[in-house]
C-alpha positions in Angstrom: 0.1 -0.3 -0.1 0.9 3.5 -1.1 1.5 5.8 2.2 -0.6 8.9 2.4 1.0 12.2 2.7 0.0 13.8 6.0 1.6 17.0 5.8 -0.2 20.0 6.5 -0.8 22.7 4.2 1.3 25.9 4.5 -0.3 28.8 6.3 -1.7 31.2 3.7 0.4 34.1 4.8 3.3 31.7 3.9 2.0 31.0 0.6 1.9 34.6 -0.5 4.2 36.7 1.8 4.2 39.5 -0.9 0.5 39.9 0.0 0.5 42.2 3.4 -2.7 44.0 4.3 -2.5 47.2 6.1 -4.5 47.8 9.0 -3.8 51.8 8.6 -5.7 51.9 5.1 -8.9 54.1 5.6 -11.0 55.0 2.9 -11.1 58.4 2.0 -14.1 60.6 2.5 -15.3 62.7 -0.6 -14.2 66.2 -0.3 -18.0 67.3 -1.4 -21.3 65.0 -0.8 -24.0 65.1 -3.2 -26.0 66.6 -0.4 -23.4 69.2 0.3 -23.2 69.9 -3.7 -27.2 70.5 -3.8 -27.1 72.6 -0.9 -24.5 75.0 -2.5 -26.6 74.8 -5.6 -29.5 75.9 -3.7 -27.8 78.8 -1.7 -27.4 80.6 -5.0 -29.4 83.9 -5.1 -31.2 82.9 -8.2 -32.0 79.5 -7.2 -32.1 76.3 -9.3 -34.7 74.4 -11.2 -35.9 71.1 -10.7 -34.8 69.8 -14.3 -31.5 71.4 -13.9 -30.7 69.4 -10.4 -31.9 66.4 -12.2 -29.7 66.7 -15.1 -26.3 67.8 -13.1 -27.0 64.9 -10.6 -28.4 62.4 -12.7 -31.3 61.7 -10.6 -34.9 61.4 -11.3 -37.2 64.6 -10.5 -39.1 62.6 -7.4 -35.3 61.7 -6.1 -34.5 65.4 -6.6 -37.5 66.5 -4.6 -36.8 63.8 -1.8 -33.3 65.2 -1.6 -34.5 68.5 -1.1 -37.2 67.5 1.6 -34.2 65.9 3.6 -32.3 69.3 3.6 -36.0 70.5 5.1 -35.7 68.1 7.7 -32.4 69.3 8.6 -33.7 72.8 9.6 -33.1 74.6 6.2 -35.8 76.8 4.8 -35.9 75.9 1.1 -38.4 77.5 -0.8 -40.1 76.9 -4.1 -41.2 79.9 -6.4 -42.1 80.6 -9.9 -39.3 80.4 -12.5 -39.5 81.3 -16.2 -40.5 78.0 -17.5 -40.7 75.8 -14.3 -40.4 76.0 -10.3 -37.1 77.3 -9.0 -35.8 76.2 -5.5 -33.8 78.0 -3.1 -32.8 78.0 0.3 -33.7 81.1 2.1 -32.4 80.8 5.6 -32.2 78.3 8.4 -35.4 77.5 10.0 -36.0 79.3 13.4 -35.8 76.7 16.3 
């Protein structure tokens, strides 16, 4: 009868010694989030239309409205006014607490 090889396989770290994982790697935060960009656009004096925001962010109109609603929940006074062809949204001020 042939004798079976009963040696243990090498640990994974020994198989690939060049593959080291650094524990100090942390994902970088984006410099500006989409919420920050949206807020910046809405803070413009002349405001911005829903269609412009949808095109700029690549969102559907209902997603833009939901994001604006989220800014309102954060305490920002986002108002909708009449524009040339459509509604224009702008941040007026922080809501009084």
